[in-house]
N, C-alpha and C positions, 0 to 999 in steps of 0.2 A: 503494499500500499504506499501511496505517496501522500504524506500529509504532514511532513515535518515542516515548521513554519520558519519564516525568515523576516526579520523586522522590517517595518515600512517607514516612511517618512514621519516625524512628528507632525501632529495636527495643531491647528490654532490660527488665529488671524495673521496673515502674512501677505506680502505683496512683493512682486518681482518686476523689475524694469529692465527689459533686455534690448539695449540700444548700442550697436547691433547685437544680434544673437550669435555667438561664435558657433562654429561647426564642431559638434562633438567628435571625438575619436571614435566612439561607438554609441549607439543609442543605449540609454539605460532605463528599463521599465521601473516605474515607481508607483507608488499609491499612498494615499493618505485619507483619513476620515473627514474630508472637508468638501464643501461644494466649491468647485473651481470657476472662476470667471476669466476668460481670456478675451482680449481685445487687440486685434492685429493692426498696427499703425501702417506699416509697409511690407511689401514682400508677401510671402504665404508660407504656411507651415503643414506639412503632412504629419499628422498624429496617428497613432496606432492605439485602438482601444479593443482589447480582446481579440477578435478574429477578423476586425475590420479597420479600415483606415479611412481618414477624412481630411481634406485639405481645408485649412483654416485661411480664409481670404482676408485681405486688407479691408478695413472699414467695417469689419463684422464682429459682433460680440458672440461668444460661445459660452454655454453653461452646461456643467455636467457634475455628477457625484463621482469624486475621484477614488472611490474605493477599489475600482476595477484596475489592474495593472495598465498603465499607458505610457508611451514614449514618443519622442519626436523621431521620425524616420529621416526626414530631409527638410530643407528649407533653403529659401533664396539667400544670396549673400547679403541683400539689402534689408533683410527682414528684421523689423522692430516690432515688439509687442509687450503687452503688460499681462501678468498672471496674478489674480488674487485669490487667496484661499480663505474662504468663509466658513467658520465652525458650523457644522450642521445644526447644532442647538439653536443658533441665531436664526437660521434659515427657517426652522420650525416654528420659532417663536412668533415670527412676523406673520404668519398665516397668509402667506401671499396668494394671489389668484391661482386657481388650479391649472391654468394655462401654463404656469411655470412649474409650480410645486408638485403637481402629480407626475408631469413628465420627468422632472429631475429625479424624484424618489423612485420612479419606475425604472430608472437607469438609462433614459434617453439622452442623447447629446442634442441639446437644443441650439439652433443657430438664429441669430437675428441679423441677417444680411444688410448690408449697406445702411447702417444707422447714421445718424448725423455725426460724420466723422470727427469735425473739428470739435464739437461739443464732447463727444465721447473721449476724445483724446485729452482734452482738459479735465474732464471729470476723473479719469484713470490717472492722470498726473497728480491731482489733488488727493485721491485716495491713497496713492503710493506715498506721498509725502507725509501724510497723517499717520499712516501705519509706521512708516520708518522713523518717525520722530521718537517713538518709544514713550511718548507722554500719554497718559491714560485719557485724558480728556480728549486728545486728538484722535485716539483710536475710537472713542465714542463717536466723534464726528464722522470719522471713515465709515463706521457701521451705519450710521444714519444715511450717509450718502449711497452706500451700496444697496440699502433698503430702498431707497427712492429710485436708484437706478433699475432695480429689478421690477418695481411696481410700474415704472414708466415703460419698460420693455414688454410687460404684460399687456398694456394697452395697445401695443403695436400690432399691426395686421401682418407683419412680416415674419413672424416666428414660424420656423419649420423644424422638423427633425432633420439633422444634418445627414446628408446623402453619403454613403461610403464610396471610395474610389478603389480602382484596381491596382494602384501603384504599388509595387513591391519594396520591401524593406531592404532588399539587397540580397536575399537568399531565399529561394522558393521552398526549400526543405523546412526551414524554420517556420515560414508561413504555414505550410501544411501541419506541422506539429502543433502550433498554437491553435489553428482552426479544429484539429482533432480533439484536443484537450478542452476546448470549450463546447464542443457538441456532446462530449462524453464525460464532463467533469463529475456527473453524479454517479458515475460507475467506478468500480475499483480499477485503478490504472497503475501501471508499472512503467518504469524508464524503458524497459525492454518493448513493451507494447507500443509505446509512442514512437520510439526509434523504427520500430518495424513498419510504421506507416510509410516512412520514406526510405525504407531499405538500408539503413545505417546501423553500424554497430552502436550498441548503447552508449559506450565511452566517448565515441567520436560525436554522437548526437548531443550529448551533453556539453562537449567542449564547444561545438558549433553553436548551440542555443545560447550558452553564455556569452560567446563572442558577439553574436548579432543582437542580444537584448541586454547584456549587462546583468542578467539574472540567470539563476539555475532553473531548470525544468521543475524541480520540486518546489521552489519558492514561488514560481509564476502560477503553477496549479493550486498550490495551498491559498495563495492570495486570493485567487479568483473564486475559490470555494468559500472563503471567509467573507468576500465581498457579497456573494449571494445570500449568506447566511444574515449579514447585516441588513440587507434589503427585506428579507422576509420577517426579521425581528421587529422592523419598524412599520412594515405595510401590511402584516398578517397577524391573525391570532393563534397560528399554528403553535404547538408545544416546542420547547427547545429541543427535546429529543427528535420530534419530526423534522424539525429544521435541520438538525446535524445530518439526519439520513438523507434529507432532499438536497443537501449541499454536497453529498459525496463523501462524508467522513464514515470510517468504519466502525467507530464507536463513539460514545458520548464523551468519554475521557479524552480521546484524541481531538475531538471538536473543542473541548474546553481549553486543552493545552494551546491549540493553534490560535484560537479566538483571543485567549489572554496574551499570548506572545505578541500577537499582530496589533490587537486594539488595546492592550494594556488595561483590560477590564473583562469582567465576566459577562457572558451573554445576558443573563438575568439583569444585572445592573445597568448594562448598556441599553437594553429595551426600556427598562423603567425610566432611566434619567432622560432619554430622548422622547418618550411619550409625555413625561412631566413637562419637558420644554415646549412641546406642542401645545399643551394645555394652557400655558400662560397667555392670558389675553390682555392685561392691563400693564402699563409701565410700573416698575418696581415690585410686582408680584415675584 
């Protein structure tokens, strides 16, 4: 069985300003328990999410729940963009219109093409400065601006679920292994089974996968399973044992170990804390 966990990026309110964005030596799959907002100022980015890839275009805002492993496959030399990580608790507390909240919590990648580009650029600049200041009051202002941004986008008629593209990350064998894992993550899988899909020796398949994604096969699959469990914990009333089974874990103990290692929390407390956050209606509660 493959369910040995690997740590992911820490969660929390953060902002990144990539001007320009350097070409990485290799893509690195990462994940975090935040809602992520991306605004592309110039150029474009090809992002990989699970088994699909999407091109982030200039002048557009993209929103997704970043629990699923994702990474940048390629981008133009002139690419400039902002990435804002919003704690999922804040996202739930705001009780945003279903146009955004339901899609994001369902795991969709939402795209808002060709927004007011100059206004969006200035807004993301402000949000970035407030968060980077480290001042609590400025972070509060940043949260207010993010909430206003999301509510404004919800009023837009341009929201669409981002379309996948057929661009390759650079190795067709790795593409096929990821696609196979995503289709069969609920089943008992071994590295040998995954390698057999592309007719490679398990050791070589593991080396190739890590070279192309910056992550091991074990870590990628385990993170995808935990991401699925996070979604079910928040959006369903399934028991924790049923969620563990539906997410591909061979036992409840393996599920608890992987979940705590990746989320730094127990499934029960994770569900309770986020549901409590969603129930907050008034400021100060």
